[in-house]
N, C-alpha and C positions, 0 to 999 in steps of 0.2 A: 227142784229146778227142772226146767223143761228138758235140758239135755240128759239129765239122769232118768227122767221118766220115760223118755222115748228110747233110751238105750243107745242113742247116737253120741259118740264122744264129741266134746267141744272142740272146735277148730283150734289148732295150735299154729304158731309161726314156724314156718319151715324155710330152710335156706334154699334159695333158688339159684341154681347153677347157671342160669342164663338170664341176661338182662332183658329189658323191654325190647331191644332191637334184635334179639336172638343171638347175640354173641356169647360164647362160652367164657367162663372165668379163665380158662387157659389162654384164650385169645387176648383177654384183658391183661393178663400178666405179661404176655409177649409184647403187647402194645406199650406197656409201661417200662420195658427194658431200656428204651431210649433215655428215660430219665436217669437211670443209673450210669449209663455211659457218659451222658452230658454232665452229670454231677461230678464224675471223676475228672473230666477235663477242667471243669471250673475249679475244683479243689486243688489240682496240681498248679493251675495258673495262679491262684491266689497265694499258694505257698511260695512259689518262685518270685512273685511280685513283692511280697512282704519281706522275704528272707534275703533276696539278692538284688533284683533289678532296681527297685525303688530306692533302697539305701545307696546303691552305687551311683545312681543318677543324681541324687541329692548331694552326695559328696563331690561329684564333678561340678555341679552348679556352684557350690560353696567355694571350691578351689578356684574357679574362674572369677568369682566375685572378689576373693582375697588377693589374688595375684595381680598387683597393679603396677609394680616397678619393672622397668625394662632394662635388660642388659644383653650383651652379645654372647653367643654360644657357638659351639661347633659339634659336629657329629664325630665322635672318636672311633666308634666301631659299630658293626652290625652283628649281633649275636645270632648264630644260626640255630634254628629249631627244626630238627628232622621230623619228617612225617611219621605218624603212627602207623606201623605196619599192619596192625590188626584192623585199621579203618581204611577202607578203599577210597573214601572221599577225602581223607586227610592229605595235606600237601605240606611241603617245606615252607617255613616262614622265617622272617628275620625281625629281630627286635633292635631298634636303634638305641645307642647310648649317647647322652648329651653331656657336654662339659661347659660350665659357665662360672664366672667369678663374681662375688659380691663382697665389696669392702676388702679386697685382697685375699679373700678366702675362696678356694676353688671347690666347686661341687660337681660331681659326676653322677648322673642319674640315669637309670635304665627306664625306658618307656614301659608303660603298662599295657601297651597294645603291640601285638606282633602282626605282621601283614606279609602278603605275598602278591606281587613283588614288593620289595622294600621301597618306601616312599622317599628315602634319603640315600645319600652316598657318603662314604667315609671322607671326612675333611670338609663336608658341606657346612657353610656358615648359616646359623639360624638366629632368630631373635627370641629371647626367652623372657617371659613374664614370671616374676617370683613374688612370694609373699614377704613383705618387709618384716613381719613379726617372726617368720620362720622361713629363711631363704631356701631351705631344702624342699619346700613345696613350690612347684613350678608348673608352667604349661608352655608349650612352644607356640608362639604367636602364629595364628593362621592354621594350626593343626586342630581340627575338630573331630578327629577319628573317634576318640573316647566318648565324647558327648553324643555323637551320632549313634555309636554302638549301643550305649546304655539306653538311649531314647527308643531305639528299635526294640530292644528287649522288653522295656516297659510296655510298649504298645502291644507286643506279642502276648505278654502275660495278661494284659487287660482283655485282649481278644479271647484268650482261653477262659478267663474268669467269666466272661459274658456269655459263654456257650449255653449254659443251663437256663439263665433267665430268658434269653432270646428264643431258645427252643420251646420253653414253656409258653411264651406269648404266641408263638406260631401255632402250637398245638391247640391253645384255646381259641385262636382265630379260626382255625380249620374245623373245630368241633364246638360251635357255639351252643348246641343243645345237648352236649354230652351229659351234663349234670341232670337236666330235666328228664332225659330219656332213661337214665340209669336209676332214677328215683332218689337222687341225692339232693338235699337242700343246699343252698349257698353256704350255709354254715358247716357243711360237711357231715350232717346227720341224716340218717335215712328217714324218708318221708313215710309216715304211717297214717294214711287217710282214714278218718272215722267212718262210721256207717252213714249211708246216705239217708237224708230225712225222708220220712214217709209223706206222700202227697196228701194234702189236706182235703177232706171231703166237705162239700158244701151241704148245708142243711136243706132239708126238703122244703121247709116253710120259708116265709119271707124273712129276709135278713133284718136285724134290728141293730141300729147303731146307737151307742150311748151318746147322750147329750149332756153338756155341762149346765144347761139351763134347768132350773127347777120347774116341775109341772105347775100349771095354773091351779089355783085353789078351786076345788069343786064346790058348788053350792050345796048347802044342806037343805 
């Protein structure tokens, strides 16, 4: 072989620590750190969406669909919820308790939403919608606090989940030639260009082109 005869070792593939634009691999790793951070945001958002926010919103929608019968109710008390001393942003809240009757049977239900200040007063009359199949399931007519709360949580979780896809699209839009510059094919495989073809040399004599016609028969 030519390389063995000349004593020159054959070229081998070496790892280039700099890409075509001159950026080092350390800079490339630092540049991709955003992907890890955005991925964590999206993962947390997806977990909260699937485990809590979406099921709670679905249950609230089903509750409002099933509660069709109307009855009179009253606020019997406001349960006081003291603020968490370890949380400076925490504040005192109150949870209303409602009482209503269905077919002579009294129901006293504690609201699932606490607020500050309380939206009701003790002794206040309210209209209650209940489920005919299960009167213990109810909603207070005109009170959309639970529906609004779970809807906001779902939208927040969706926003967190979309962080990574949106950041990835922005990154691709701002770096349209990153794959071509770094020598990466669209399939994610390194491009290994073959040897360049040698320039063809023209013959010194006149060029002859083949013809599909048969030559005329020569006279003898």
